[in-house]
N, C-alpha and C positions, 0 to 999 in steps of 0.2 A: 698840544691839546688846546682847544678853544672853547670859550663859553658861549652858549646860545644867546641870541638877543632876548633880553628880558622884557616881558610885558606885564608882569604881575602888578606893578603900580598902576598902570593904565587900566588893567582889567578890574582891579579892586577899588581904586580911588580916583579913576580918571575924571569922573564927573564931580565928585565931592571935594577932592583936593587935587586939582590938576597939576599944580606946581610941585607938590610933594611927589606925585606919581611920576612926573618928568624927571625930577632929581633922582628918584629911585632907579628908574629904568635907564636913563641916559647918562647920568653922572656916576652913581655908585657902581652899577653893573656895566654901563657902556664905556666908562673911562677907567675907574679905579681897578676893577676886577681884571681887566684885560691887560694890565701892565705886567706881563709875564717876564719882561726883561728886568724888572725890579724885584719881583717876588713871584714864585710859581703859584699856579692855581692850587696845588696841593698844600703849600704853606699858607696861602690865604684862607683856605678852608679850615686848616688847623687853628689858626688865630681866631677866626670867626666863631668856631665851635666853642673854644675856651672862653671867649668874651661873653657869649650868650649864656654859657654854663655858669659863669661867675655871677651873672645877674639873676639867675634862676628863671630865665625866659624859656621854659620848656613848653613851647607852643608849636603851632604849625610852621612858624618861621624857623624854629630850631630843627624840626623834622626836615624841612627843605634843605637846610645847610648840612645836616647829617647825610642826606642823600647826595648832595653835591660833593661832600667829602669822600664818600665812597666812590663816586664817579671820577673824582680827581686823584684816586689812587691810594687812599688811606684804607688799609686792610682792617678786618675784624679784630685781629690781634692788636693792631696799633690803636684803634679807637678805644679798646678796652683799657690799654695802658694809659692813654691820654686822660680818660675819665677817672681812672684809679689815682693817677698822680694829682689831677686837679681836685679830687675830693678832699685832700689834706689842706688845700688852700681856700677853696670856695665853700666847703661845707658838705658833710656826709649826705644829708637829705637831698640836696641838689643833685649830687652824683647818682643817688638811687633813682631819682626821677629821670635823669638823662639816660641811665642804663636801660630802663624799660623801653624808651624810644629807640635807642641805638640797637638793642637786641632785635626789634622788629625790622629795622632797616637792613641789618646784616643777616637776618634769619636765613635767607636762601643760601648763605655761604656755609651753613652747617654741613658737616660731612654727610654725604649721601653715598651709600655703597651698593644699593640694589640697582640692577641694570635698568629696570623700567624708569625709575626716578632719574637716573643719569641720562637716559634717552630723552625724557621729558624736558630736561634742562637745555637741550640742544635746539628747541623750537618754541615759538611763541604760542602756537595753538595747542589746546589740550589733547591728550591721547584719547580721552573719552571712555565710554563704557565698552564692555565686552560685546563683540559684534554677533550677538546670539541670533538675530534675525536672518543672517546670511551664513551661519555657521556650517550649514550643510554643503556650502560651495567653497569651503576652505579646508586645507590640511593644516592643522595647528591652530593656535589662538590668534585671533585678530581683534582689533578695537576700532570703533567708529565714532567720530565726532562731527555732526553736521554743522557746517559754517553758514550755509545758505540753502534754503529750500524754495526760495522765490527767484523768479527770473531765470537764474541759472543755478543748478544744483552744484554745490561745492562741499566736499566731505574730506575730512582728514582721516585717512585710513592708516592704521599702524599694525605691523606684523611682528610677532615675536620671532626670534631666530629660527629659521627653517620653515616658517609659515609661508604659505602661498595660496592663491586662489586657483580654482579650476580653470581649465580652458573655457573661454567664453567668447561670445560675439555680441557686439552692440549693433543691433539691427535697426534699420530706419528706412522708410520709403524714400525720404530725401533728408539731407543734412545728417545730424546725429553724430555718433562717435564719442570719443572721450579724450581728455587731455590729462596727463599725469605730471605733476610738478613736485619734484623730490624735495622734502624738507630736512630730513635727518636720516642718519644711518646709511646702510648699504643694501642694495636690492638687485633684483633681476627683472628684466622684461624680455619676453620672447614672443614673436609672431610666428605662426605656423609656417614651417619650411625655411625659417631663418635661424641664424645662430643667436644664442642668448646675448643680451646686452646688459652689461653691468651698470648699475645706476648709483649715482652719488648726489649729495645735496647740490641743488641748483640745476640739475638735469631736467629737461622737459621732453616728454614723449607725446607725440600726436598720433592718436589711434583712429583711423577712419572707420566709418560704419562698415560692417561686413567682414572685418579682419578678425580671424580667430587668433587668440593670444591668451597669455597669462602673465601675472606679475606677483612678486613677493619678496621676502627677505632672503639674504644670503644665510648660509648655515650658522655663522658665528656672529651675526649682527642683528640688532633691531633695525626696523626700517619704517619710515613714514613718508607718505606722499599725499598731496591734495589730488583728489579725483574730481575733475570738472566735467560735468555732463554737457555735451554740446547739443543745443536744441535741434530737434528734427521732427519730421512728421511721422506719426505711427512708430515711434521709437521704443525700444525696450531691450533688455539683456537676455540673451539665450545662453543658459549655463550648460556646460558640456562635461566631459569626463575630467577626473582629477589628474594632476601631474603626479605620476607615480614616484615612489621613493627611488626607484632605479633611474628614471629619467632625471630626477632632481640631483641625485648623488653624482651623476656623470657630467654635471655642468662645469665643475671646477677644472 
């Protein structure tokens, strides 16, 4: 595990206190923190958190080092035990204040059991709202989150298990078409007259204009992909018939 080059000193104090900024970025983080042969990053994070806790420095720097500690492998259970143990030596009020900040840093590690939330954790882009505007062209529940509506349209489309869109064609006089970039889950893509293609995170599908096709989730999995609209002249989507349950059930 390596530590990223630090620029906080330069960013915050580069003009006001250039020497201090240089010592912070180049010596403290550029030399001391990277000596993993002497002490691991995880252990350095532990020592730093306890030292700041003892001084009652529950500020942005403490939050930064808590985030560092998490990144360096200290679990939620471990930070809770570290702060609990430290409370008896540095003071109960300091520990209370530290716990409030640590809880926020490790909050996303709280147990999540519903499938939608678990799926959301697998990708950086939001699932978005129910895709009501296009619900007539989907079997099952889908969600839509627009990432870009300028220059090139980019949308995160999410399908609940078993959900799929209708057969459709991206029409264009020239150019046009669509690109799918799979973000999370497992899905299907099928062009008319071809066998179905199973999709996994990282897969990319290039769909030329004029090709009849459909895409959606596999029966037992959520599925999300970026839908990238390829610019074209007089372009638009022609929606067609639904993928029937019989067609869909026979894919496996």
